Every structure is written in structure tokens, then in C-alpha cells.
DRENMISE-465794 format. One line per 5 residues: for each residue x, y, z of C-alpha. Coordinates in Angstrom, 1 decimal, always signed. Layout:
<pts>
X Y Z  ...
</pts>
This chain:
<pts>
-49.1 +0.7 +7.4  -45.8 +2.2 +9.1  -42.7 +2.2 +6.6  -39.5 +0.7 +8.6  -36.8 +3.2 +9.5
-34.2 +3.5 +6.7  -31.1 +2.4 +8.0  -28.2 +4.2 +7.4  -25.8 +2.7 +5.1  -22.7 +3.6 +7.9
-24.7 +1.7 +10.6  -25.5 -1.6 +8.3  -21.5 -1.6 +7.5  -20.4 -1.5 +11.0  -23.3 -4.4 +11.8
-21.6 -6.4 +9.1  -18.0 -5.6 +9.8  -18.8 -6.8 +14.0  -20.5 -10.1 +12.0  -17.3 -10.6 +10.4
-14.5 -8.9 +11.5  -15.0 -10.3 +15.2  -14.0 -13.9 +14.1  -11.2 -13.1 +12.1  -10.2 -10.8 +13.9
-10.8 -11.8 +17.4  -9.5 -10.0 +20.0  -8.0 -7.4 +18.3  -11.6 -6.6 +16.8  -12.7 -3.7 +19.6
-9.3 -2.0 +18.9  -9.9 -1.9 +15.3  -13.4 -1.1 +15.2  -12.6 +1.7 +17.6  -9.8 +3.1 +15.3
-11.9 +2.9 +12.2  -14.3 +5.2 +14.1  -11.3 +7.7 +14.9  -10.1 +10.3 +12.3  -7.7 +8.7 +10.4
-4.2 +9.4 +10.7  -2.1 +11.1 +7.2  +1.6 +10.8 +6.1  +2.9 +13.5 +3.5  +4.4 +12.1 +0.7
+7.1 +14.9 -0.6  +6.7 +16.0 -4.0  +10.5 +15.5 -5.6  +9.9 +17.9 -8.6  +9.5 +20.4 -6.1
+12.0 +21.9 -4.0  +12.6 +19.6 -0.9  +15.2 +21.0 +1.2  +12.7 +23.8 +2.5  +9.7 +21.0 +3.1
+11.5 +18.8 +4.5  +13.0 +21.3 +7.0  +9.8 +22.2 +8.0  +8.2 +18.9 +8.7  +11.2 +18.0 +10.8
+10.6 +20.8 +12.7  +7.2 +20.0 +13.4  +8.3 +16.5 +15.0  +7.6 +14.7 +11.8  +10.1 +11.8 +10.4
+10.3 +10.3 +6.7  +9.3 +6.8 +8.0  +10.5 +5.3 +4.8  +13.7 +6.0 +5.0  +13.6 +6.0 +8.7
+12.3 +1.8 +8.6  +16.2 +0.5 +7.7  +18.3 +2.5 +9.9  +15.9 +1.1 +12.5  +15.5 -2.6 +11.4
+19.2 -3.0 +10.9  +20.0 -1.4 +14.7  +17.2 -3.9 +16.0  +19.2 -6.8 +14.3  +22.5 -5.5 +15.2
+21.1 -5.5 +19.0  +20.0 -9.3 +18.2  +23.3 -10.0 +16.7  +25.1 -8.9 +19.3  +22.8 -10.9 +22.0
+23.5 -14.2 +19.8  +26.9 -13.6 +19.4  +27.0 -12.9 +23.6  +25.5 -16.0 +24.2  +27.1 -17.8 +22.0
+30.4 -16.5 +23.9  +29.3 -17.7 +27.4  +28.5 -21.2 +25.7  +32.3 -21.6 +24.2  +34.2 -19.1 +26.5
+36.4 -18.5 +23.5  +36.1 -17.0 +19.7  +33.5 -14.0 +20.5  +35.2 -11.5 +18.3  +34.8 -13.7 +15.0
+31.7 -15.2 +15.8  +29.9 -11.3 +16.3  +31.9 -10.3 +13.6  +30.5 -12.8 +11.2  +26.7 -12.1 +12.8
+27.3 -8.4 +12.4  +27.8 -8.3 +8.5  +25.1 -10.9 +8.3  +22.6 -8.5 +9.9  +23.7 -5.8 +8.1
+23.9 -7.0 +4.3  +20.5 -9.0 +5.0  +18.7 -8.9 +1.7  +15.4 -7.5 +2.8  +17.3 -4.3 +3.9
+19.5 -3.6 +1.0  +16.4 -4.6 -1.5  +12.7 -3.8 -2.6  +12.7 -0.2 -0.9  +12.9 +2.6 -2.9
+15.8 +6.1 -1.6  +13.4 +8.3 -3.6  +10.3 +8.3 -1.7  +10.0 +10.2 +1.4  +6.7 +10.0 +3.6
+6.9 +12.4 +6.5  +4.3 +10.8 +9.4  +4.1 +12.2 +13.1  +5.1 +9.6 +16.0  +2.6 +7.0 +17.2
+0.1 +8.4 +19.5  +0.6 +12.2 +18.1  -2.0 +13.5 +16.5  -1.1 +16.0 +14.3  -2.8 +17.3 +11.8
-0.6 +18.6 +8.6  -1.4 +21.6 +7.5  -2.5 +21.8 +3.1  -0.1 +21.9 +1.1  +1.2 +24.9 -0.5
+2.3 +25.7 -4.4  +6.1 +26.1 -4.8  +7.2 +29.2 -7.4  +6.3 +26.9 -9.9  +2.7 +26.5 -9.0
+3.9 +22.4 -7.7  +2.4 +21.3 -4.4  +4.8 +20.2 -1.9  +3.6 +17.5 -0.6  +0.2 +15.0 -1.1
-1.2 +13.9 +2.0  -2.3 +10.4 +1.8  -2.8 +7.5 +4.2  +0.7 +6.4 +4.8  +0.1 +2.5 +4.1
-1.6 +3.5 +1.0  +2.4 +3.5 +0.2  +3.3 +0.2 +1.4  +1.7 -1.5 -2.2  +4.2 +0.8 -3.8
+6.9 +0.0 -1.7  +6.1 -3.1 -2.5  +6.4 -3.0 -6.6  +10.1 -1.4 -6.3  +10.3 +0.0 -9.6
+13.8 -0.5 -11.2  +14.8 +1.9 -13.7  +13.3 +2.5 -17.5  +10.7 -0.3 -16.2  +6.9 -0.2 -18.1
+4.6 +0.3 -15.5  +0.7 -0.3 -15.3  -1.6 +1.5 -12.5  -4.6 -0.2 -13.6  -7.0 +1.5 -10.8
-5.4 +4.8 -10.9  -7.9 +7.1 -9.3  -8.1 +9.5 -7.2  -4.0 +9.5 -8.2  -2.3 +9.4 -4.9
-0.3 +5.7 -5.4  +0.2 +7.1 -9.0  +1.7 +10.6 -7.8  +4.0 +7.8 -5.5  +4.9 +6.1 -8.4
+6.2 +8.8 -10.0  +7.9 +10.1 -7.5  +10.4 +7.1 -7.4  +11.9 +9.1 -10.7  +12.8 +5.9 -12.6
+10.1 +4.8 -14.5  +10.7 +4.3 -18.4  +6.4 +4.6 -19.1  +3.5 +4.8 -16.5  +0.6 +4.0 -18.0
-2.5 +5.1 -15.4  -6.3 +3.8 -15.9  -9.5 +4.0 -14.1  -12.5 +3.1 -15.5  -14.3 +5.9 -14.2
-14.1 +9.4 -16.2  -14.7 +11.6 -13.3  -12.3 +10.3 -11.0  -9.9 +10.6 -14.0  -10.3 +13.9 -14.2
-9.3 +13.7 -10.2  -6.0 +11.9 -11.7  -5.3 +14.6 -14.4  -5.7 +17.7 -11.8  -3.0 +15.8 -9.2
-0.9 +15.4 -12.4  -1.1 +18.8 -13.3  -0.7 +20.1 -9.6  +2.3 +18.2 -8.6  +4.3 +17.2 -11.9
+5.9 +19.2 -14.4  +5.4 +19.1 -18.2  +8.3 +17.3 -18.8  +7.5 +14.4 -16.6  +4.0 +14.1 -17.6
+5.2 +13.1 -21.0  +6.3 +9.5 -19.3  +2.5 +9.1 -18.2  -0.7 +8.0 -20.3  -3.9 +8.5 -18.5
-6.3 +6.2 -20.1  -10.3 +5.6 -18.8  -10.6 +1.9 -19.7  -12.2 -1.1 -18.6  -9.4 -2.4 -16.6
-11.0 -6.0 -16.6  -10.0 -5.4 -20.3  -6.5 -4.7 -19.9  -5.1 -8.2 -21.1  -6.6 -8.0 -24.2
-5.7 -4.5 -24.6  -2.2 -4.7 -23.6  -0.7 -8.5 -22.8  +2.3 -9.2 -21.5  +3.8 -5.6 -21.8
+5.0 -4.1 -18.3  +7.2 -5.0 -16.1  +5.3 -4.2 -13.1  +1.7 -3.9 -12.3  -0.2 -2.1 -10.2
-4.2 -3.3 -8.7  -5.2 -1.3 -6.2  -8.7 -2.7 -6.8  -12.1 -1.3 -5.8  -13.1 -2.7 -2.7
-15.7 -1.9 +0.5  -13.2 +0.8 +1.3  -14.0 +0.0 +5.3  -13.2 +3.2 +6.9  -15.3 +5.4 +4.4
-18.0 +3.0 +4.8  -18.5 +3.3 +8.4  -17.8 +7.2 +8.2  -19.5 +8.4 +5.1  -22.9 +8.1 +4.4
-22.1 +9.5 +0.5  -21.0 +7.1 -2.2  -20.9 +4.1 +0.2  -21.5 +0.5 -1.0  -23.3 -0.6 +1.8
-26.4 +1.9 +0.5  -28.8 -0.8 +0.0  -29.6 +0.1 -3.8  -25.3 -1.0 -3.9  -26.4 -4.2 -2.1
-25.8 -6.3 -5.7  -22.5 -4.3 -6.5  -21.0 -5.1 -2.8  -21.8 -8.8 -3.1  -20.4 -9.0 -6.9
-16.9 -6.8 -5.5  -14.7 -10.3 -5.1  -15.8 -11.0 -8.6  -15.1 -7.9 -9.8  -11.6 -8.0 -8.1
-10.3 -11.1 -9.3  -11.6 -9.8 -13.3  -8.9 -7.2 -12.4  -6.4 -9.0 -10.6  -6.9 -11.5 -13.5
-5.8 -8.4 -16.2  -3.0 -7.0 -14.1  -1.4 -10.8 -14.5  -1.7 -10.9 -18.1  -0.9 -7.5 -18.4
+2.3 -8.4 -17.4  +5.8 -9.9 -18.8  +7.1 -13.3 -17.7  +9.0 -12.5 -14.9  +7.2 -9.6 -14.2
+5.8 -8.4 -11.1  +2.3 -7.6 -9.7  +0.7 -6.3 -6.4  -3.0 -6.6 -5.4  -4.2 -4.3 -3.2
-7.2 -3.3 -0.9  -8.4 -1.0 +2.1  -10.3 -3.3 +3.0  -10.2 -5.8 +6.0  -12.1 -8.4 +4.2
-10.2 -12.1 +3.8  -13.1 -12.7 +1.1  -11.6 -9.7 -0.8  -8.0 -10.4 +0.2  -6.6 -13.5 +0.3
-9.3 -15.1 -1.2  -9.2 -13.0 -4.5  -4.8 -14.1 -4.2  -5.8 -17.8 -4.2  -8.0 -18.1 -7.1
-5.8 -15.8 -9.1  -3.1 -18.2 -9.0  -5.7 -21.3 -9.7  -6.9 -19.6 -12.4  -3.6 -18.3 -14.0
-2.5 -21.9 -13.8  -5.3 -24.3 -14.8  -6.8 -21.4 -17.8  -3.5 -19.6 -18.9  -1.1 -22.2 -17.8
+0.9 -19.3 -16.7  +2.7 -20.2 -12.8  +2.3 -17.5 -10.4  +4.5 -17.0 -7.1  +4.0 -15.3 -3.9
+6.4 -13.5 -3.1  +7.2 -13.0 +0.6  +6.6 -9.8 +2.0  +6.8 -10.5 +5.9  +10.2 -8.0 +5.7
+7.8 -5.2 +5.6  +6.3 -6.0 +9.1  +10.1 -6.1 +10.4  +10.8 -2.7 +8.2  +7.9 -0.4 +9.2
+6.7 -2.0 +12.7  +7.3 +1.3 +14.2  +4.9 +3.1 +12.1  +2.4 +0.7 +11.1  +0.3 -2.1 +13.0
+0.6 -5.4 +11.0  -2.1 -7.9 +11.3  +0.5 -11.5 +12.2  -1.7 -13.8 +11.4  -2.2 -12.7 +7.3
-2.1 -16.2 +5.3  -0.9 -14.5 +1.9  +0.4 -10.8 +2.2  +0.4 -8.3 +4.4  -2.4 -6.7 +6.5
-1.9 -3.0 +8.3  -4.7 -2.8 +10.7  -5.9 +0.4 +11.7  -4.8 +1.2 +15.7  -5.3 +4.0 +18.3
-2.0 +5.2 +18.8  -1.2 +4.4 +14.3  -4.5 +4.9 +13.0  -3.2 +4.3 +9.6  -5.1 +1.5 +7.1
-6.9 -1.0 +6.6  -4.0 -1.6 +3.5  -4.0 -5.2 +2.3  -1.4 -5.9 -0.3  +0.3 -8.7 -1.8
+2.6 -8.9 -4.3  +3.1 -12.1 -7.2  +5.0 -12.9 -10.0  +4.3 -14.1 -13.5  +6.9 -17.1 -13.7
</pts>
């Protein structure tokens, strides 16, 4: 008898995505599909613990810009433009009172809450312009041996920016390895204490490596690294954190269509893949229970799947209410679309949270993130 040919997991993943994402994304799917199969774009997260002036100058000479600091400026300019247009239309209708009307509209535009809050001024991440596929060179160590930047998918910073850590807050990164988001949380310079946990001991070793390569010893003192099952965290340290990041294991869509190794679409991992939404829900519930009342949780994945994204959020909100009598408010993050529209391509039909779609001119993501407040 002939043995059926083994279909590579990358092809199984692509077939699965073709079946599901074409229904979800409709006309956008061919473009997203092509982007997933092309080389990913990176950002350079500047290491504030290393001398930054030299590295920022070097990156700017390459025509890279810090998308985090540029975003509010660009958004403000576009809001001012809109405000001026509205004032002009108002003048043409009324024929008088232009300067007062315009001044009022401009003041509103300059002080709108999303532009004032929600962005850490300390996080710097350089990206090349849309359509520019230049690669960053590998990071180099400074005189103290610390590396000057960390290369990551720039969209991975969005959950950290959404968490908006405030001075001296206790922060939990529940699924921390390999460590990019943990490092970004430390770059805010304001964490009172950071608990970085990952169930995998081998991946936790990678997290230690990153901390040692980028963070000086005196700052590492505020970080505690553990290798617990994140699902148990609510019972271990319930109600103790101001902010919790729950960056869950997922189908890692880009990896799944590109890499054979460690691929969740491998036949032997079918059951594990089918159980992902349940695992994600349990981890999010643990994150919610680990948060103080009034505290906030950001849930994130690098998948396009609504089953791993919005559905997990909806179920968690329901379970928190019915089983734990905890009221959860899903925060509006739509201002992120306005702020970062020049860097990322956002999906406009996301029911809850925000989703960055890979795009041929801005090949970051996928990255889903949603912010919850424990009332």
C-alpha cells in the first residue's frame, strides 16, 4: 500500500487560513496572504540603558524615524488640518466670527485626550518608511557590553503602549518569553516592580539572556523571573498588580506559513492547536484575577483569528461577571488607529480591540490587542 505524502505544516497552515481568513477579511485576504509570505519588517527598539544619542543619530541617518514620538505630532497636524477646514466651512456658512470659532476648534484638537495620554514618552522604536524594505544591521554592544537596540516586529510594541504603565506601578508580564515586550516595559523607566513569567523553562533562559544583554544589573533588581503555569497565577498572587500583559501562545500566523520547525500546524500538534482558545481564555482569566480592582489588562496575540481574539475577550468578560462577580470594561483603543495609521495597516472591522494586518508596504503584524479594565 502506498503511504500518503506528508503535507508540510506550512501548507496545512496556509490552507487553513485560506478557508477561514478569506471569509473574515474578504477582499483584503489576498494582500494579507501575500504579505505573510513575504519578509517581515522590523523596528529597532532603542535601549535607553545604553547611550542613546549616538544610536538615534545613526538610525536617523539611515532615514529611519521613531514611530512612537512621530505619531502624536502627525495626528495633531492632521487634527489641526481638519479643525481648520471645519472652521473654514463654518465661516462660509455664518460669514463672521471665524477667528473665535477657529481658535476654539484648534484648542480642542490640540488637547484631545488620546494625544495627551496613553503613550510612554520614553519608548523609542525606529522604523523605515512605508515601502522601504531596508534591513537594520545587528545591534552592537556599548562600552558596558549592553546592546544598543532590540530588533522586533514594531507592532509588538502596541500592546505595551496600550498598557500605558505609570510611575511605580506593579506590572505582570504573564507569558513573557522570549522577552521583547518585557524589555519594552522596562524601557518605560517607570515600573515599580516587573514580574516576568513564562511556563517554558527553555524560553525563560532566552528571557534571561535578553535581560543580561540589554539591562544593567541595578535595573534587573526590579524584575522577578518565574517559570510557572500562567493559568495558576490568579491563585498564586491574586489582585496584586496595577497592570498585566497577557501575550498568549497562539497560532503565530506568520511563523506558521513560513517555518516548518516548531509549527503548531504539525499533525502531531493538532489537539494542542484546537485547544488554544481554551488555554488563551484561562490565561486571560488568570491575568484578570491577578489585577487589582481599577487595574488594567492588555490581551494580545500575533494571530488574525477571531476565535483567538475577540471571542476570547467576550468569553472572559462573561466568565468574570458570572463566576467571579467582577465587572470588566473593554476600553476603546480606536485612537491607536489615528496615531499610528502612517506606520501600520489596521483592520477597520474589528469588533473589540485593534488588529494590525500585514501589508506589503508596511509588513508588520499580525498583532491583535485589546485593553480591559477591572472595575
